[in-house]
C-alpha positions in Angstrom: -18.5 -27.8 1.6 -19.9 -28.1 -2.4 -22.7 -25.4 -0.9 -20.0 -22.9 0.3 -18.0 -23.4 -2.8 -21.0 -22.2 -5.1 -21.8 -19.2 -2.9 -18.3 -18.0 -3.3 -18.1 -18.5 -7.0 -21.8 -16.7 -7.3 -20.0 -13.8 -5.6 -16.7 -13.8 -7.5 -14.5 -14.4 -4.6 -10.7 -15.1 -6.3 -8.9 -17.8 -4.7 -5.1 -18.0 -5.1 -5.3 -19.9 -8.0 -7.3 -18.2 -9.6 -6.1 -15.0 -9.1 -3.0 -16.5 -10.2 -4.2 -18.6 -13.7 -6.8 -15.6 -14.1 -5.5 -12.6 -13.8 -1.8 -12.4 -12.9 -0.3 -14.7 -15.4 -2.2 -13.1 -18.7 -1.9 -9.4 -17.4 1.2 -9.2 -15.8 4.6 -10.6 -18.2 7.7 -10.8 -15.7 10.0 -8.7 -17.6 7.6 -5.5 -16.0 8.2 -7.5 -12.1 11.6 -5.6 -11.6 9.3 -2.0 -12.2 7.5 -2.8 -8.9 9.7 -5.2 -7.0 12.2 -2.8 -6.5 11.2 1.0 -4.5 13.7 2.8 -5.8 13.0 1.5 -9.3 9.5 2.6 -8.5 10.1 5.9 -7.0 12.4 7.1 -10.1 9.8 6.1 -12.2 7.0 7.6 -10.8 9.1 11.1 -10.9 9.6 10.8 -13.9 6.3 10.8 -14.8 4.9 13.5 -12.8 3.4 10.7 -9.9 3.9 12.0 -6.3 5.7 10.1 -3.8 8.0 10.5 -0.8 10.8 12.7 -0.7 14.0 10.1 -1.0 17.0 11.4 1.0 19.4 8.9 0.1 20.3 5.2 -0.9 22.6 3.1 1.1 24.0 0.2 -1.2 26.9 -1.0 0.1 28.1 -1.5 4.5 30.7 1.2 3.9 27.6 3.6 2.8 26.0 3.1 6.6 28.6 5.4 8.1 26.8 8.3 5.9 23.6 7.6 7.5 24.0 10.8 9.8 25.2 12.9 6.9 22.0 11.6 4.5 19.5 13.1 7.2 21.7 15.8 8.4 19.6 18.2 10.5 16.2 16.2 10.4 14.7 14.7 13.2 12.6 12.1 11.3 13.1 9.6 8.7 12.1 6.2 7.2 14.6 3.7 6.0 13.3 1.3 3.8 14.3 -2.1 1.9 14.3 -1.9 -1.8 13.0 -5.5 -2.4 11.1 -5.3 1.0 7.4 -6.7 1.5 5.0 -6.5 3.8 6.1 -4.0 6.0 9.8 -6.3 6.4 12.9 -3.9 7.4 10.9 -0.6 7.7 12.1 1.6 10.6 10.3 4.8 11.0 12.0 7.2 13.2 10.5 9.9 14.8 13.0 11.8 16.8 16.4 11.8 17.4 18.0 12.4 20.8 21.1 14.5 22.1 23.0 11.7 22.0 22.3 11.1 18.3 20.1 7.8 19.4 17.4 7.3 17.2 13.4 7.1 18.4 11.4 4.9 16.5 7.5 5.3 16.1 6.6 2.2 18.5 8.8 4.2 21.1 12.1 2.0 21.0 15.4 3.8 21.3 18.1 2.1 19.3 21.3 3.7 19.4 23.9 4.1 16.3 25.0 0.1 16.8 21.5 -0.7 16.6 20.4 0.8 13.2 24.1 -0.2 12.0 23.2 -3.9 12.8 19.5 -3.4 11.0 21.0 -1.6 7.9 23.5 -4.3 7.7 20.6 -6.8 8.2 18.9 -5.3 5.2 21.7 -5.1 3.0 22.4 -8.9 3.3 18.8 -9.7 2.1 17.2 -10.5 5.4 13.9 -9.1 4.5 13.8 -9.1 0.5 12.2 -11.2 -1.5 13.7 -14.5 -1.9 17.0 -13.5 0.5 18.4 -11.7 -2.3 21.3 -8.8 -1.4 19.4 -5.6 -1.0 19.7 -2.0 -1.1 18.1 1.0 1.6 16.1 4.1 0.8 16.3 6.6 3.5 12.8 9.1 2.7 10.4 11.5 4.2 8.7 10.1 6.7 4.7 10.7 6.0 2.6 13.1 8.4 -0.6 11.4 7.8 -3.6 13.5 7.5 -6.1 13.8 10.4 -8.8 12.4 9.1 -7.8 9.2 10.5 -7.1 10.3 13.8 -9.7 8.0 15.7 -9.6 5.1 14.0 -6.1 4.2 13.8 -3.3 3.6 16.3 0.3 5.5 15.9 1.5 4.0 12.7 0.5 5.6 9.5 -2.6 4.4 7.6 -2.4 3.4 3.4 -4.6 3.5 0.7 -4.3 -0.1 -1.4 -6.1 0.4 -5.0 -6.4 -2.9 -7.3 -6.2 -2.0 -10.6 -7.2 -3.9 -13.1 -6.3 -3.1 -17.0 -6.3 0.4 -15.9 -9.4 0.5 -14.1 -9.2 1.0 -10.5 -11.4 -2.0 -9.4 -11.4 -2.0 -5.7 -9.7 -0.2 -3.1 -9.5 -0.5 0.9 -7.9 1.8 3.8 -5.4 -0.6 6.2 -5.5 1.0 9.4 -2.4 -0.1 12.1 -3.4 -1.2 15.9 -1.8 -1.5 18.8 -1.5 -5.6 17.6 -0.1 -4.8 14.1 2.5 -2.3 16.4 1.3 0.5 14.8 2.0 -0.8 10.8 -0.3 -0.8 8.4 0.1 -4.1 7.7 -3.1 -7.1 7.7 -1.2 -9.8 8.1 0.4 -8.3 11.5 -3.0 -7.7 13.2 -4.4 -3.8 10.7 -8.2 -2.9 10.4 -8.4 -3.7 6.5 -11.5 -1.0 5.5 -13.3 -1.2 2.2 -13.7 1.8 0.4 -16.7 3.1 -1.7 -15.3 3.4 -5.5 -17.3 6.2 -6.3 -16.7 8.6 -2.7 -13.6 7.5 -0.7 -16.2 6.3 2.0 -14.7 4.0 4.6 -17.3 0.9 5.0 -17.0 -1.9 7.9 -13.5 -3.4 8.7 -12.4 -6.8 9.6 -9.3 -7.8 11.3 -8.4 -11.3 10.0 -11.5 -13.1 8.9 -13.4 -11.1 11.4 -15.9 -8.0 10.8 -15.4 -5.1 13.2 -17.4 -2.2 13.4 -15.4 -0.2 15.9 -11.1 0.1 15.8 -10.1 -2.1 18.7 -8.1 0.6 20.3 -9.8 4.0 19.5 -13.4 2.8 19.9 -14.2 4.9 16.9 -16.6 4.0 14.1 -14.9 2.9 10.7 -17.5 3.2 8.6 -18.2 6.3 7.3 -15.4 8.7 6.8 -14.7 10.2 3.9 -11.3 11.0 2.6 -10.4 13.8 0.4 -8.2 13.9 -3.0 -10.3 10.6 -3.6 -10.8 11.0 -7.2 -7.1 12.2 -7.1 -5.9 8.7 -5.7 -8.4 7.1 -8.2 -6.4 8.6 -11.4 -2.6 8.5 -10.0 -3.8 4.7 -9.6 -5.3 4.1 -13.1 -1.5 6.3 -14.2 0.1 4.0 -12.6 -0.8 1.2 -15.1 0.2 2.9 -17.5 4.0 3.7 -16.8 4.0 0.1 -15.5 1.9 -1.9 -18.2 1.1 -4.4 -15.6 -2.6 -4.8 -16.0 -3.1 -6.3 -12.7 -1.5 -4.4 -9.8 -1.7 -3.1 -6.8 -1.4 1.1 -5.8 -0.2 1.9 -1.8 -1.0 5.6 -1.2 -0.6 7.3 1.8 -2.6 10.9 2.5 0.0 13.4 3.9 -1.2 16.3 6.4 1.1 18.7 3.9 1.4 17.2 0.7 -1.8 15.1 -0.2 -2.1 11.7 -1.6 1.9 10.0 -1.8 2.2 6.1 -4.0 4.1 4.4 -1.5 5.2 1.3 -3.6 3.2 -1.0 -6.4 2.4 -4.5 -6.3 2.5 -6.9 -9.3 1.0 -9.3 -6.8 -1.6 -7.9 -5.1 -3.5 -9.5 -1.9 -7.1 -10.9 -2.0 -8.1 -9.5 1.6 -9.5 -6.9 0.1 -12.6 -8.8 -0.8 -13.1 -8.9 2.9 -12.6 -5.3 3.4 -15.4 -4.4 0.4 -17.5 -7.7 1.4 -17.5 -8.2 -2.7 -15.3 -10.7 -5.4 -13.2 -9.3 -7.6 -14.1 -11.6 -10.2 -17.2 -9.9 -10.5 -15.7 -6.6 -10.9 -13.3 -7.9 -13.5 -16.4 -9.3 -15.6 -18.3 -5.8 -15.3 -15.0 -4.1 -16.6 -14.4 -6.4 -19.5 -18.2 -6.4 -19.9 -17.4 -2.7 -20.6 -14.9 -3.2 -23.6 -13.6 0.2 -23.1 -9.8 -0.4 -22.7 -8.0 1.9 -24.9 -9.6 5.4 -23.3 -7.3 7.4 -21.7 -6.8 7.7 -17.5 -9.4 9.7 -16.5 -12.3 8.0 -18.6 -11.5 5.0 -17.3 -11.9 6.4 -13.7 -15.3 7.5 -14.5 -15.8 4.6 -16.2 -14.9 2.1 -13.2 -16.7 4.5 -11.2 -20.0 4.6 -12.7 -20.0 0.7 -13.5 -18.2 0.1 -9.9 -19.9 2.7 -7.7 -23.0 2.7 -5.4 -24.9 1.2 -7.8 -23.2 -1.2 -9.2 -21.1 -2.5 -6.4 -23.0 -5.3 -5.3 
């Protein structure tokens, strides 16, 4: 047991207590949390600073507003409803089509009638999916058409990219790949694959499902490693800029690659999880120490990206 602990410590692996005490508490002020805990505020902040996000069609704030959903989506056949304070994908409903009878078809193939949709929205407003069960509001927004680069290594849903940013420097990244077990959601807790990303190139490494290493996607059988993400430097720069607009020194930036619009920021997280270390076979604390040693914290976002890539890319990643 002691030997295992020492190996983890030497590798710079952070546990929850170390993350909370050493990364979140010193670098994230509580007053800044509402900027990222409320997805509507995050979207408004991003738009104010020219950071691309999925288009917002409307907001449902009260039970009375539920009846406005057909007008909000008008003649759109596909859209997403998302609780503003939800976490881990809870309460998100992805609609891919609408039937002639006015029913909604979800990404998982389920058909939801108007009463079913109203019930789901009511639950979301009542806080069923929100942090702490607080009353919530619901965003109705553009459904991402994911880039075909992921065709062979995903199942139905939209893969997303998580970049952890430390004091404005991109620190570690992974792509989360939906599976059948995760019901097409990019949620690691529900069985999605987490694949590490080389910070310099944006190329996928091998993957993990839970704590189990995988070389192939469990549903498609395609190799996970070796896929080069387009717009990679744009995504790194966007993640670095998210530090500038929030002031959060330890931040998870979640992006998607849209086939038409390129990288879009989905949400920001002031308490990013630690599975990204397993996906990258590397410890966050080791990378934090490497960035701290450079002492370049006053640099502009572009310079911070180049500095992080040089320090943590292929030559410095392990």
